[in-house]
All heavy atoms as an XYZ file, in Angstrom:
623
protein
N      58.549    167.538     97.531
C      59.887    168.092     97.427
C      60.263    168.601     98.799
O      59.685    169.540     99.304
C      59.886    169.206     96.385
C      61.186    169.954     96.310
S      61.080    171.339     95.161
C      62.114    170.723     93.871
N      61.201    167.984     99.418
C      61.637    168.380    100.752
C      62.898    169.217    100.627
O      64.006    168.703    100.561
C      61.897    167.139    101.605
O      62.367    167.523    102.859
N      62.732    170.548    100.590
C      63.883    171.432    100.411
C      64.082    172.365    101.599
O      64.845    173.311    101.527
C      63.756    172.225     99.115
C      62.444    172.986     99.014
O      61.721    173.065    100.019
O      62.146    173.491     97.923
N      63.379    172.088    102.710
C      63.567    172.881    103.912
C      62.857    174.218    103.914
O      63.040    175.016    104.818
N      62.052    174.501    102.912
C      61.337    175.766    102.828
C      59.930    175.563    103.367
O      59.229    174.639    102.969
C      61.272    176.273    101.376
C      62.678    176.559    100.852
C      60.403    177.517    101.278
C      62.730    176.906     99.382
N      59.517    176.446    104.271
C      58.155    176.396    104.780
C      57.242    177.113    103.809
O      57.486    178.267    103.459
C      58.065    177.062    106.162
O      58.955    176.388    107.048
C      56.658    177.017    106.705
N      56.212    176.425    103.370
C      55.272    177.014    102.421
C      53.931    177.183    103.118
O      53.349    176.224    103.585
C      55.139    176.125    101.194
C      56.434    176.117    100.397
C      56.324    175.306     99.134
N      57.491    175.511     98.315
C      58.610    174.819     98.427
N      58.705    173.873     99.311
N      59.630    175.077     97.648
N      53.442    178.414    103.161
C      52.188    178.679    103.861
C      51.171    179.397    102.979
O      50.209    179.965    103.459
C      52.447    179.492    105.130
C      53.118    180.826    104.846
O      53.439    181.111    103.683
O      53.316    181.590    105.806
N      51.370    179.367    101.684
C      50.457    180.006    100.749
C      50.104    179.009     99.665
O      50.966    178.276     99.184
C      51.119    181.242    100.127
C      50.234    181.961     99.139
C      49.244    182.842     99.571
C      50.365    181.761     97.779
C      48.428    183.494     98.671
C      49.547    182.405     96.871
C      48.582    183.272     97.321
O      47.768    183.901     96.426
N      48.859    178.962     99.286
C      48.449    178.066     98.210
C      47.440    178.764     97.322
O      46.823    179.762     97.716
C      47.841    176.785     98.785
O      46.645    177.076     99.462
N      47.285    178.266     96.110
C      46.273    178.766     95.194
C      45.813    177.616     94.322
O      46.458    176.578     94.245
C      46.788    179.942     94.355
C      47.845    179.561     93.359
C      47.525    179.372     92.023
C      49.167    179.401     93.748
C      48.500    179.016     91.106
C      50.148    179.056     92.837
C      49.816    178.859     91.509
N      44.690    177.796     93.669
C      44.108    176.758     92.832
C      44.241    177.156     91.373
O      43.986    178.305     91.012
C      42.623    176.565     93.177
O      42.528    176.212     94.554
C      41.993    175.484     92.330
N      44.621    176.198     90.550
C      44.730    176.417     89.114
C      43.855    175.385     88.422
O      43.930    174.201     88.743
C      46.195    176.257     88.633
C      46.281    176.440     87.129
C      47.104    177.222     89.351
N      43.053    175.828     87.491
C      42.237    174.907     86.713
C      42.913    174.692     85.364
O      43.242    175.645     84.664
C      40.828    175.464     86.537
C      40.049    175.413     87.822
C      38.637    175.945     87.622
N      37.860    175.794     88.821
C      37.925    176.596     89.879
N      38.767    177.606     89.879
N      37.174    176.392     90.939
N      43.136    173.435     85.023
C      43.802    173.075     83.778
C      42.824    172.494     82.775
O      41.858    171.833     83.156
C      44.879    172.016     84.039
C      46.059    172.508     84.824
C      46.271    172.073     86.122
C      46.955    173.393     84.271
C      47.363    172.510     86.847
C      48.053    173.843     84.994
C      48.256    173.402     86.281
N      43.116    172.710     81.505
C      42.393    171.993     80.461
C      42.917    170.555     80.466
O      43.930    170.251     81.121
C      42.653    172.635     79.094
O      44.003    172.421     78.705
N      42.281    169.693     79.734
C      42.736    168.300     79.662
C      44.159    168.229     79.105
O      44.997    167.472     79.605
C      41.780    167.473     78.809
N      44.457    169.037     78.094
C      45.803    169.045     77.500
C      46.845    169.572     78.481
O      47.953    169.053     78.570
C      45.828    169.882     76.223
C      45.070    169.232     75.077
O      44.829    168.007     75.121
O      44.714    169.964     74.132
N      46.495    170.634     79.211
C      47.428    171.186     80.193
C      47.692    170.191     81.317
O      48.828    170.053     81.778
C      46.875    172.493     80.766
C      46.842    173.619     79.755
C      46.019    174.806     80.209
O      45.102    174.631     81.049
O      46.279    175.912     79.718
N      46.654    169.498     81.731
C      46.825    168.491     82.783
C      47.734    167.366     82.307
O      48.631    166.935     83.038
C      45.472    167.925     83.190
C      45.578    166.887     84.277
C      44.230    166.372     84.680
N      44.393    165.323     85.671
C      43.406    164.750     86.290
N      42.159    165.107     86.039
N      43.629    163.803     87.169
N      47.540    166.918     81.081
C      48.395    165.873     80.517
C      49.845    166.339     80.458
O      50.765    165.596     80.797
C      47.901    165.482     79.111
O      46.561    164.992     79.228
C      48.782    164.428     78.478
N      50.048    167.601     80.048
C      51.402    168.148     79.972
C      52.037    168.226     81.356
O      53.218    167.886     81.529
C      51.382    169.527     79.310
N      51.267    168.656     82.354
C      51.778    168.743     83.723
C      52.150    167.357     84.241
O      53.215    167.177     84.833
C      50.750    169.385     84.647
C      51.108    169.421     86.136
C      52.394    170.211     86.372
C      49.958    169.977     86.950
N      51.298    166.382     84.015
C      51.578    165.023     84.478
C      52.817    164.444     83.795
O      53.631    163.777     84.434
C      50.356    164.136     84.262
C      49.223    164.494     85.206
C      47.906    163.809     84.877
O      47.772    163.217     83.784
O      46.991    163.886     85.731
N      52.978    164.723     82.503
C      54.162    164.239     81.784
C      55.429    164.896     82.323
O      56.456    164.235     82.512
C      54.012    164.510     80.287
N      55.369    166.184     82.572
C      56.528    166.899     83.111
C      56.856    166.420     84.520
O      58.030    166.228     84.858
C      56.255    168.405     83.102
C      57.440    169.328     83.334
C      58.550    169.068     82.328
C      56.977    170.774     83.253
N      55.830    166.197     85.331
C      56.046    165.685     86.688
C      56.714    164.310     86.642
O      57.628    164.032     87.420
C      54.716    165.610     87.441
N      56.291    163.474     85.720
C      56.899    162.148     85.585
C      58.349    162.271     85.119
O      59.240    161.574     85.617
C      56.095    161.295     84.601
N      58.601    163.176     84.176
C      59.964    163.383     83.667
C      60.897    163.862     84.769
O      62.029    163.404     84.876
C      59.936    164.394     82.526
C      61.301    164.712     81.939
C      61.210    165.768     80.856
O      60.166    166.004     80.269
N      62.319    166.426     80.592
N      60.422    164.800     85.583
C      61.248    165.353     86.658
C      61.177    164.531     87.936
O      61.880    164.824     88.896
C      60.823    166.792     86.954
C      61.212    167.775     85.891
C      62.104    167.602     84.886
C      60.718    169.105     85.753
N      62.187    168.733     84.117
C      61.358    169.667     84.631
C      59.801    169.863     86.460
C      61.114    170.973     84.202
C      59.549    171.162     86.032
C      60.203    171.709     84.914
N      60.304    163.535     87.956
C      60.110    162.669     89.120
C      59.723    163.490     90.354
O      60.279    163.335     91.433
C      61.342    161.806     89.386
C      61.652    160.878     88.235
C      62.883    160.033     88.470
O      63.550    160.130     89.484
N      63.187    159.185     87.506
N      58.757    164.384     90.153
C      58.240    165.239     91.219
C      56.726    165.110     91.264
O      56.109    164.687     90.291
C      58.596    166.707     90.955
C      60.070    167.073     90.886
C      60.236    168.509     90.403
C      60.726    166.889     92.253
N      56.130    165.530     92.380
C      54.672    165.603     92.398
C      54.254    166.853     91.619
O      55.086    167.674     91.227
C      54.123    165.591     93.825
C      54.558    166.800     94.656
O      54.690    167.906     94.103
O      54.760    166.618     95.861
N      52.965    167.000     91.373
C      52.495    168.096     90.531
C      52.774    169.468     91.152
O      53.150    170.399     90.438
C      51.008    167.913     90.220
C      50.773    166.780     89.222
C      49.317    166.601     88.922
C      48.869    165.397     89.715
N      47.482    165.033     89.530
N      52.621    169.606     92.455
C      52.898    170.892     93.093
C      54.364    171.278     92.949
O      54.690    172.424     92.617
C      52.528    170.836     94.576
O      51.151    170.679     94.733
N      55.249    170.321     93.186
C      56.685    170.594     93.058
C      57.049    170.893     91.611
O      57.931    171.722     91.338
C      57.490    169.409     93.581
N      56.359    170.263     90.678
C      56.611    170.508     89.262
C      56.240    171.941     88.891
O      56.994    172.637     88.201
C      55.828    169.514     88.399
O      56.257    168.190     88.734
C      56.048    169.758     86.918
N      55.091    172.408     89.366
C      54.676    173.786     89.093
C      55.667    174.764     89.724
O      56.073    175.747     89.093
C      53.244    174.041     89.599
C      52.892    175.524     89.524
C      52.244    173.223     88.794
N      56.104    174.499     90.952
C      57.094    175.372     91.607
C      58.392    175.406     90.809
O      58.969    176.472     90.580
C      57.369    174.905     93.029
C      56.312    175.313     94.034
C      56.774    175.109     95.463
N      57.082    173.730     95.776
C      56.186    172.837     96.221
N      54.937    173.196     96.397
N      56.551    171.609     96.491
N      58.858    174.240     90.382
C      60.121    174.197     89.638
C      60.004    174.929     88.304
O      60.910    175.680     87.921
C      60.544    172.746     89.400
C      61.859    172.635     88.670
C      62.323    171.212     88.576
N      63.537    171.128     87.785
C      64.080    169.996     87.393
N      63.549    168.844     87.764
N      65.161    169.987     86.662
N      58.898    174.744     87.601
C      58.692    175.441     86.329
C      58.659    176.953     86.541
O      59.245    177.710     85.763
C      57.409    174.952     85.664
N      58.004    177.394     87.615
C      57.963    178.818     87.937
C      59.358    179.349     88.244
O      59.762    180.409     87.764
C      57.020    179.062     89.113
C      56.890    180.498     89.600
C      56.356    181.396     88.499
C      55.986    180.559     90.816
N      60.121    178.599     89.032
C      61.490    179.018     89.359
C      62.354    179.106     88.111
O      63.130    180.049     87.943
C      62.110    178.044     90.360
C      61.482    178.120     91.733
C      61.820    176.926     92.609
O      62.454    175.965     92.171
N      61.372    176.961     93.860
N      62.206    178.142     87.209
C      62.980    178.162     85.965
C      62.605    179.364     85.104
O      63.475    180.015     84.528
C      62.761    176.865     85.186
C      63.394    175.653     85.843
S      62.960    174.112     85.018
C      63.807    174.333     83.460
N      61.319    179.662     85.032
C      60.863    180.810     84.237
C      61.384    182.117     84.810
O      61.779    183.016     84.070
C      59.342    180.819     84.170
N      61.406    182.233     86.122
C      61.867    183.465     86.751
C      63.372    183.647     86.642
O      63.867    184.773     86.643
C      61.437    183.503     88.220
C      59.931    183.622     88.444
C      59.615    183.505     89.928
C      59.394    184.917     87.871
N      64.115    182.560     86.557
C      65.570    182.665     86.432
C      65.992    183.114     85.043
O      67.042    183.710     84.879
C      66.228    181.319     86.747
C      66.269    181.024     88.211
C      66.966    179.714     88.470
C      66.926    179.387     89.950
N      67.531    178.086     90.229
N      65.194    182.811     84.037
C      65.562    183.163     82.663
C      65.680    184.662     82.495
O      66.655    185.179     82.043
C      64.544    182.612     81.671
C      64.692    181.140     81.482
C      63.888    180.680     80.323
N      63.872    179.221     80.328
C      62.931    178.498     79.830
N      61.913    179.058     79.251
N      63.004    177.183     79.881
N      64.636    185.356     82.811
C      64.665    186.817     82.744
C      63.436    187.353     83.450
O      62.395    186.732     83.482
C      64.698    187.319     81.303
C      63.387    187.130     80.554
C      63.475    187.601     79.137
O      64.259    187.074     78.379
N      62.681    188.585     78.778
N      63.596    188.502     84.004
C      62.468    189.164     84.648
C      61.642    189.865     83.569
O      62.190    190.524     82.686
C      62.951    190.202     85.657
C      63.750    189.604     86.777
C      62.839    189.076     87.834
N      63.644    188.513     88.922
C      63.169    187.695     89.811
N      61.924    187.331     89.760
N      63.932    187.222     90.756
N      60.343    189.693     83.644
C      59.476    190.350     82.679
C      59.201    191.782     83.125
O      59.098    192.059     84.317
C      58.148    189.597     82.568
C      58.234    188.191     82.001
C      56.846    187.547     82.046
C      58.752    188.209     80.582
N      59.076    192.689     82.175
C      58.706    194.054     82.525
C      57.317    194.070     83.166
O      56.540    193.133     82.991
C      58.690    194.797     81.186
C      59.249    193.880     80.183
C      59.283    192.518     80.753
N      57.007    195.138     83.857
C      55.719    195.228     84.531
C      54.560    195.414     83.563
O      53.435    195.052     83.865
C      55.737    196.374     85.537
C      56.656    196.110     86.715
C      56.617    197.231     87.726
O      55.655    198.030     87.718
O      57.569    197.308     88.517
N      54.811    195.978     82.391
C      53.742    196.213     81.427
C      54.150    195.658     80.073
O      55.323    195.541     79.761
C      53.468    197.704     81.275
C      52.957    198.329     82.540
C      52.587    199.762     82.349
N      53.620    200.488     81.595
C      53.662    201.774     81.416
N      52.723    202.518     81.926
N      54.616    202.354     80.737
N      53.157    195.322     79.267
C      53.430    194.857     77.921
C      52.507    193.724     77.532
O      51.672    193.282     78.311
N      52.671    193.258     76.329
C      51.898    192.137     75.807
C      52.869    190.990     75.570
O      53.849    191.139     74.844
C      51.214    192.522     74.485
C      50.414    191.428     73.893
N      49.187    191.067     74.398
C      50.671    190.598     72.873
C      48.714    190.058     73.694
N      49.595    189.766     72.762
N      52.623    189.852     76.194
C      53.558    188.744     76.139
C      52.883    187.539     75.498
O      51.734    187.228     75.808
C      54.043    188.370     77.544
C      54.617    189.549     78.277
C      53.876    190.219     79.228
C      55.888    189.992     77.982
C      54.399    191.305     79.890
C      56.424    191.093     78.632
C      55.672    191.747     79.592
N      53.596    186.879     74.633
C      53.097    185.683     73.978
C      54.147    184.595     74.155
O      55.317    184.794     73.826
C      52.857    185.926     72.468
C      52.380    184.668     71.787
C      51.867    187.066     72.269
N      53.738    183.453     74.681
C      54.667    182.340     74.848
C      54.919    181.694     73.498
O      53.992    181.466     72.723
C      54.082    181.318     75.821
N      56.169    181.414     73.205
C      56.549    180.748     71.965
C      57.093    179.362     72.280
O      57.792    179.180     73.274
C      57.627    181.543     71.226
C      57.245    182.945     70.773
C      58.449    183.637     70.154
C      56.108    182.884     69.768
N      56.784    178.424     71.429
C      57.349    177.089     71.560
C      58.702    177.093     70.848
O      58.801    177.582     69.721
C      56.420    176.051     70.925
C      55.052    175.997     71.555
C      55.117    175.613     73.018
O      55.921    174.789     73.408
N      54.285    176.229     73.833
N      59.756    176.580     71.475
C      61.092    176.624     70.867
C      61.145    176.000     69.477
O      61.880    176.476     68.621
C      61.955    175.825     71.845
C      61.218    175.867     73.132
C      59.763    175.971     72.791
N      60.341    174.976     69.224
C      60.411    174.311     67.924
C      59.806    175.139     66.788
O      60.033    174.837     65.620
C      59.757    172.929     67.982
C      58.301    172.932     68.381
C      58.065    172.870     69.878
O      59.019    172.958     70.664
O      56.902    172.743     70.262
N      59.052    176.189     67.090
C      58.476    177.009     66.032
C      59.239    178.317     65.832
O      58.914    179.073     64.939
C      56.982    177.310     66.278
C      56.164    176.044     66.303
C      56.776    178.112     67.529
N      60.237    178.581     66.648
C      61.036    179.791     66.514
C      62.198    179.501     65.582
O      62.933    178.533     65.759
C      61.569    180.255     67.894
C      62.457    181.472     67.734
C      60.414    180.551     68.834
N      62.347    180.322     64.571
C      63.472    180.140     63.660
C      63.934    181.508     63.167
O      63.185    182.486     63.215
C      63.075    179.262     62.471
O      62.080    179.905     61.704
N      65.158    181.559     62.722
C      65.680    182.782     62.159
C      66.728    182.415     61.121
O      67.396    181.391     61.237
C      66.271    183.714     63.231
C      67.304    183.063     64.107
C      68.642    183.103     63.774
C      66.920    182.395     65.261
C      69.591    182.497     64.573
C      67.865    181.788     66.064
C      69.201    181.835     65.721
N      66.860    183.221     60.058
C      67.816    182.893     58.989
C      69.257    183.149     59.428
O      69.532    184.069     60.193
C      67.419    183.831     57.862
C      66.754    184.983     58.540
C      66.100    184.414     59.775
N      70.149    182.327     58.930
C      71.578    182.491     59.187
C      72.270    182.459     57.828
O      72.061    181.556     57.027
C      72.121    181.349     60.079
C      73.625    181.460     60.224
C      71.435    181.366     61.420
N      73.088    183.452     57.556
C      73.838    183.498     56.306
C      75.319    183.395     56.631
O      75.857    184.209     57.384
C      73.551    184.785     55.548
C      74.104    184.761     54.133
C      73.629    185.925     53.351
N      74.473    187.072     53.686
C      74.228    188.311     53.316
N      73.149    188.597     52.630
N      75.054    189.280     53.647
N      75.958    182.393     56.109
C      77.382    182.182     56.359
C      78.190    182.918     55.305
O      77.851    182.948     54.132
C      77.697    180.688     56.324
C      76.911    179.846     57.325
C      77.229    178.361     57.141
C      77.207    180.276     58.758
N      79.305    183.493     55.720
C      80.119    184.295     54.792
C      81.053    183.424     53.952
O      81.536    183.865     52.935
C      80.919    185.325     55.556
O      81.903    184.684     56.354
N      81.351    182.239     54.392
C      82.253    181.383     53.649
C      83.711    181.596     53.972
O      84.579    180.939     53.449
N      84.038    182.530     54.846
C      85.418    182.778     55.229
C      85.793    181.864     56.388
O      85.029    181.675     57.316
C      85.616    184.228     55.682
C      85.461    185.229     54.583
C      85.734    186.623     55.096
C      85.630    187.635     53.982
N      85.947    188.978     54.464
N      86.980    181.316     56.325
C      87.491    180.519     57.423
C      88.128    181.405     58.474
O      88.340    182.602     58.248
N      88.471    180.846     59.605
C      89.068    181.648     60.678
C      90.454    182.167     60.286
O      90.906    183.150     60.822
C      89.157    180.806     61.961
O      89.979    179.666     61.735
N      91.110    181.546     59.336
C      92.434    181.982     58.920
C      92.399    183.083     57.845
O      93.407    183.648     57.494
C      93.232    180.795     58.368
C      92.611    180.148     57.172
N      91.550    179.288     57.294
C      92.851    180.281     55.857
C      91.180    178.893     56.080
N      91.944    179.495     55.193
N      91.193    183.411     57.339
C      91.068    184.405     56.271
C      91.048    185.839     56.776
O      91.102    186.764     56.004
C      89.796    184.164     55.448
C      89.868    182.872     54.649
O      91.008    182.442     54.324
O      88.810    182.309     54.338
N      90.919    186.020     58.090
C      90.938    187.350     58.666
C      89.691    188.047     58.419
O      89.276    189.026     58.376
């Protein structure tokens, strides 16, 4: 990813086989190398919301999150 930013820090991440497969699939989808894919995912996560400094956090998959919706049956013209 050539975005004009000088990067002088690196770290190593060890992935499980499933995590590696997911990273490779995401990299292919975004047409980026794996390093750029991790950077982009991190940037996207940070843009959503800043996490508090303390707490217990659990990642949720969007397809398993649901909530009930009850419709009132009133149309917009019913006031």
